[in-house]
C-alpha positions as CSV (number, residue, x, y, z in Angstrom):
1,M,97.0,95.3,224.6
2,K,99.4,96.3,227.3
3,V,102.8,95.0,226.1
4,L,106.2,94.7,227.8
5,V,109.3,94.6,225.7
6,T,112.5,93.4,227.4
7,G,115.7,94.4,225.7
8,A,113.8,97.4,224.3
9,S,116.9,99.6,223.8
10,G,118.7,97.0,221.6
11,F,118.9,97.0,217.8
12,F,115.8,94.7,217.5
13,G,113.9,95.8,220.6
14,G,113.8,99.4,219.6
15,R,112.4,98.6,216.1
16,L,109.8,96.4,217.8
17,C,108.7,99.2,220.1
18,H,108.2,101.5,217.2
19,A,106.0,98.9,215.4
20,L,103.9,98.0,218.4
21,L,103.1,101.7,219.0
22,R,102.2,102.2,215.4
23,D,99.8,99.2,215.7
24,G,98.1,100.9,218.6
25,H,99.4,98.9,221.5
26,S,100.3,100.3,224.9
27,V,104.0,99.6,225.2
28,R,106.2,99.4,228.3
29,A,110.0,99.3,227.5
30,F,112.1,97.5,230.0
31,V,115.6,98.9,229.9
32,R,118.7,99.3,232.1
33,L,119.7,102.6,233.7
34,S,122.9,102.6,231.5
35,S,121.0,101.9,228.2
36,N,121.2,104.2,225.2
37,L,117.6,105.1,224.5
38,S,118.3,107.3,221.4
39,Y,116.7,104.7,219.0
40,L,113.5,104.4,221.1
41,P,110.3,106.3,220.1
42,T,109.5,109.2,222.3
43,R,105.9,109.9,221.2
44,L,104.0,108.4,218.3
45,D,100.4,109.5,217.4
46,N,100.2,111.3,220.8
47,V,101.0,108.0,222.6
48,A,104.2,108.0,224.7
49,L,106.3,105.0,225.3
50,E,106.4,104.0,228.9
51,I,110.0,103.4,230.2
52,T,110.6,101.1,233.1
53,Y,114.1,100.7,234.4
54,G,115.6,97.5,235.7
55,D,117.6,94.5,234.7
56,I,116.5,91.1,233.3
57,T,118.8,89.4,235.9
58,D,117.1,91.4,238.7
59,Y,113.9,89.6,239.4
60,P,112.1,92.2,241.5
61,S,112.5,94.9,238.9
62,L,111.3,92.5,236.1
63,L,108.3,91.4,238.2
64,E,107.3,95.1,238.8
65,A,107.6,95.7,235.0
66,C,105.3,92.7,234.2
67,V,102.5,93.9,236.5
68,G,99.4,94.8,234.4
69,C,100.9,93.6,231.1
70,N,99.0,91.2,228.8
71,V,101.9,90.2,226.5
72,V,105.7,89.9,227.2
73,F,108.1,90.1,224.3
74,H,111.2,88.7,225.8
75,A,114.0,90.0,223.5
76,A,116.6,90.8,226.1
77,A,119.9,89.0,225.4
78,V,123.6,89.3,225.3
79,V,124.4,89.0,221.6
80,E,128.2,88.7,221.3
81,S,130.6,86.1,219.9
82,W,133.0,86.4,222.8
83,L,133.0,88.0,226.3
84,R,135.7,88.5,228.8
85,D,133.2,87.0,231.4
86,P,131.4,84.2,229.6
87,S,129.1,83.7,232.6
88,M,127.2,86.8,231.3
89,F,125.7,84.7,228.5
90,F,124.1,82.3,231.0
91,S,123.0,84.8,233.6
92,V,121.2,87.0,230.9
93,N,120.2,84.6,228.2
94,V,119.3,81.6,230.4
95,G,118.6,83.3,233.7
96,G,116.7,86.1,232.1
97,L,114.2,83.7,230.5
98,K,113.8,81.8,233.8
99,N,112.9,85.1,235.4
100,V,110.3,85.9,232.8
101,L,108.7,82.5,233.3
102,R,108.7,83.0,237.1
103,A,107.1,86.4,236.6
104,Y,104.4,84.9,234.5
105,K,103.5,82.5,237.3
106,E,103.4,85.3,239.9
107,T,101.2,87.7,237.8
108,D,97.6,87.1,236.7
109,T,97.5,89.3,233.5
110,I,100.1,87.8,231.2
111,E,98.3,85.9,228.4
112,K,101.3,85.2,226.1
113,I,105.1,85.3,226.0
114,V,106.8,85.7,222.7
115,Y,110.4,84.6,223.3
116,T,113.1,85.8,220.8
117,S,115.3,82.7,220.5
118,S,117.9,82.3,217.7
119,F,118.7,80.1,214.7
120,F,121.8,79.1,216.6
121,A,119.7,77.3,219.1
122,L,118.9,74.7,216.5
123,G,122.5,74.0,215.6
124,S,124.5,74.1,212.4
125,T,123.0,72.6,209.2
126,D,126.2,71.6,207.4
127,G,125.2,70.3,204.0
128,H,121.4,70.7,204.3
129,I,118.6,73.1,205.0
130,A,116.9,72.6,208.4
131,D,113.5,73.4,209.7
132,E,112.0,73.8,213.2
133,S,112.1,70.0,213.8
134,Q,115.9,70.1,214.1
135,M,117.2,69.9,217.7
136,H,120.7,70.9,218.6
137,T,122.9,67.9,219.3
138,G,124.6,69.6,222.2
139,K,127.9,67.9,221.4
140,Y,129.7,71.0,220.2
141,F,129.2,74.8,220.3
142,C,131.1,77.4,218.3
143,T,130.3,80.1,220.8
144,E,129.1,80.5,224.4
145,Y,126.2,82.5,223.0
146,E,125.1,79.5,220.9
147,K,125.3,77.3,224.0
148,S,123.3,79.7,226.1
149,K,120.5,80.1,223.5
150,T,120.4,76.3,223.1
151,I,119.8,75.8,226.8
152,A,117.2,78.6,226.9
153,D,115.4,77.0,223.9
154,K,114.9,73.8,225.8
155,I,113.7,75.7,228.8
156,A,111.1,77.5,226.7
157,L,109.9,74.2,225.1
158,D,109.7,72.5,228.5
159,A,107.7,75.5,229.9
160,A,105.2,75.2,227.1
161,K,104.6,71.5,227.9
162,E,103.9,72.6,231.5
163,G,101.2,75.0,230.3
164,V,103.1,78.3,230.0
165,P,101.7,80.3,227.0
166,I,105.0,80.8,225.3
167,V,105.9,80.9,221.6
168,S,109.5,80.8,220.4
169,V,110.6,82.7,217.3
170,C,114.1,82.1,216.0
171,P,115.5,84.9,213.8
172,G,118.4,84.5,211.4
173,V,121.2,87.0,211.0
174,M,119.3,90.3,211.4
175,Y,120.4,93.4,209.6
176,G,119.0,96.8,208.8
177,P,119.0,100.5,209.8
178,G,119.6,101.0,213.5
179,K,122.1,100.5,216.1
180,L,125.4,99.1,214.9
181,T,125.7,96.4,217.6
182,C,126.8,92.8,217.4
183,G,123.1,92.0,216.7
184,N,123.5,94.0,213.5
185,M,126.8,92.2,212.5
186,L,126.3,92.2,208.8
187,V,125.9,96.0,208.6
188,R,128.9,96.4,210.9
189,T,130.9,94.2,208.6
190,F,130.0,96.4,205.6
191,V,131.2,99.5,207.5
192,E,134.5,97.8,208.0
193,R,134.7,96.8,204.3
194,F,133.8,100.2,202.8
195,N,136.3,101.9,205.1
196,G,139.1,99.7,204.0
197,R,139.6,97.8,207.2
198,L,138.3,94.5,205.6
199,P,140.1,94.4,202.2
200,G,138.9,91.0,201.0
201,Y,136.5,88.1,201.1
202,L,136.1,86.0,204.2
203,G,137.4,82.5,203.6
204,D,136.4,80.4,200.6
205,G,132.7,81.3,200.6
206,S,131.5,77.8,201.8
207,D,129.7,79.3,204.8
208,R,126.0,79.8,204.8
209,F,123.9,82.1,207.0
210,S,120.3,82.9,206.8
211,F,120.1,86.7,206.4
212,V,116.8,88.6,207.3
213,H,115.8,92.2,207.5
214,V,115.1,93.4,211.0
215,D,111.7,94.8,210.1
216,D,110.6,91.5,208.7
217,V,111.4,89.9,212.0
218,V,109.6,92.7,213.9
219,T,106.4,92.1,211.8
220,S,106.5,88.4,212.5
221,H,107.0,88.9,216.2
222,I,103.7,90.8,216.2
223,S,102.1,88.0,214.1
224,A,103.4,85.4,216.6
225,M,101.6,87.4,219.4
226,E,98.4,87.2,217.4
227,K,98.7,83.8,215.6
228,G,101.5,81.9,217.0
229,Q,100.7,78.5,218.5
230,I,101.7,77.9,222.1
231,G,104.8,75.6,222.4
232,E,105.8,76.1,218.7
233,R,109.1,77.4,217.3
234,Y,109.1,79.5,214.2
235,L,112.2,80.2,212.2
236,L,112.2,83.8,211.1
237,T,115.0,83.4,208.5
238,G,115.6,84.6,205.0
239,E,117.9,84.2,202.1
240,N,120.6,81.6,202.7
241,A,123.9,83.0,201.5
242,S,127.6,83.3,202.3
243,F,129.1,86.6,203.6
244,N,131.0,86.7,200.3
245,E,127.8,86.6,198.3
246,A,126.5,89.4,200.5
247,F,129.7,91.4,199.6
248,D,129.0,90.8,195.9
249,I,125.4,92.1,196.3
250,A,126.8,95.1,198.1
251,S,129.2,95.8,195.2
252,T,126.4,95.6,192.7
253,I,124.1,98.0,194.7
254,T,126.8,100.6,195.3
255,N,128.4,100.2,191.9
256,T,131.8,99.6,193.5
257,K,134.5,97.1,192.5
258,R,134.5,93.6,193.9
259,S,137.5,92.4,195.9
260,W,140.1,90.2,194.3
261,L,141.5,89.0,197.6
262,N,140.3,86.0,199.7
263,I,141.4,86.1,203.3
264,P,141.8,82.6,204.7
265,L,139.8,82.0,207.9
266,F,143.0,81.0,209.8
267,M,144.3,84.5,209.2
268,I,141.1,86.1,210.4
269,E,141.2,83.9,213.5
270,L,144.7,85.2,214.3
271,Y,143.4,88.7,213.8
272,G,140.6,87.7,216.2
273,W,143.1,86.7,218.9
274,L,144.8,90.1,218.6
275,F,141.4,91.7,219.1
276,V,140.8,89.6,222.2
277,L,144.2,90.6,223.6
278,F,143.3,94.2,222.9
279,C,140.0,93.7,224.7
280,L,141.7,92.2,227.7
281,I,143.9,95.4,227.9
282,T,141.2,98.0,227.1
283,G,137.9,96.4,228.0
284,K,136.5,97.2,224.6
285,P,134.6,94.3,222.9
286,P,136.4,92.7,220.0
287,L,135.2,93.4,216.5
288,V,136.0,89.8,215.5
289,S,136.9,86.8,217.7
290,P,138.0,83.2,217.2
291,P,134.6,81.9,218.2
292,A,133.0,84.1,215.5
293,V,135.4,82.7,212.9
294,D,134.5,79.2,214.1
295,T,130.8,79.8,213.2
296,M,132.0,80.6,209.6
297,R,133.5,77.1,209.3
298,H,129.9,75.8,209.4
299,Q,126.7,76.3,207.6
300,W,123.5,77.7,209.2
301,A,120.9,77.4,206.4
302,Y,117.2,77.2,207.4
303,S,113.7,77.1,205.9
304,C,111.1,79.6,207.0
305,E,108.1,77.9,205.3
306,K,106.3,77.2,208.6
307,A,106.4,80.9,209.5
308,K,105.3,81.8,206.0
309,R,102.3,79.5,206.4
310,D,101.3,80.2,210.0
311,L,102.4,83.8,210.5
312,N,102.1,85.2,207.0
313,Y,105.8,85.8,207.1
314,K,107.1,87.6,204.0
315,P,110.9,88.0,204.2
316,R,112.5,90.2,201.6
317,S,115.5,89.1,199.6
318,L,119.0,90.1,200.7
319,S,119.3,92.4,197.6
320,E,116.1,94.1,198.4
321,G,117.0,94.6,202.0
322,L,120.5,95.9,201.4
323,K,119.1,98.5,198.9
324,E,117.7,100.2,201.9
325,V,120.7,99.8,204.1
326,F,123.5,101.4,202.0
327,P,121.8,104.8,201.4
328,W,121.1,104.9,205.1
329,L,124.8,104.2,205.9
330,K,125.9,106.7,203.4
331,N,123.6,109.4,204.7
332,M,124.7,108.9,208.2
333,G,128.3,109.2,207.1
334,A,129.3,105.7,208.1
335,I,130.5,104.8,204.6
336,K,131.3,106.4,201.3
337,Y,130.8,105.1,197.8
């Protein structure tokens, strides 16, 4: 198959390109001129990755990249909790999907689109565990990212009803070896914790997130290409746990002491406002922001039984996944224990 991967230089996109090449597919990576390509494969089994430059918001460059491709993995997205210019969430996360759908209609080779949505697109699950049948109420959004992915989710579902061969996959909180971007937030948080910049637990531990190893998400994207039903959503989630439970698992794996301090969320939110102020002065993205803290006041717990049944999805436990992450972080010098 000739496959196009948008967002190929990202934390997830790079891992997907590696896997697709290993499976014998011809892969075209769609990246920006300014992208860091260090995590992309250069040559695997004598097959080179094809690099195509452009921008998901620049339709002509995307259309050119789509020509001759059988499958499009649309993984390009702005994954942040806060941006100085919030319109970026909508131009990329919503406008980018619209451009992919337009390109499908103007080419004659694309047989399937696998769209990387998000568990945020389904809304919070406060007090229960949700499945793919849940629809976001649209009444309140913790972040502009959540809002943009919710809008894009509806666009994808509507496109499928109109005959577009699109499958939506909704990953949970991805983590694993690779780029330490906002898309790899759990691992970034561990780096802060093990370097003493995050001395305690986050809040009272009532939050719930569905943590999933990036390679499990990659494998199921490929399964969605092969087995996913048009118009369906598949939750690619994993173990539902709090950040504090993840910290305890980390302490067990690394044989380090657990924290005795609980940092109230309102204090973390104040810290986030300082980061935002620093961002406004320097232009550097904040490590934590008030909208990110707002997500921790809710629960985001999901079932992945549908993906297990239809895509042969086999997510590893959080403990199993983190046993791989910490030696990697230690070997690269990001943490010590």
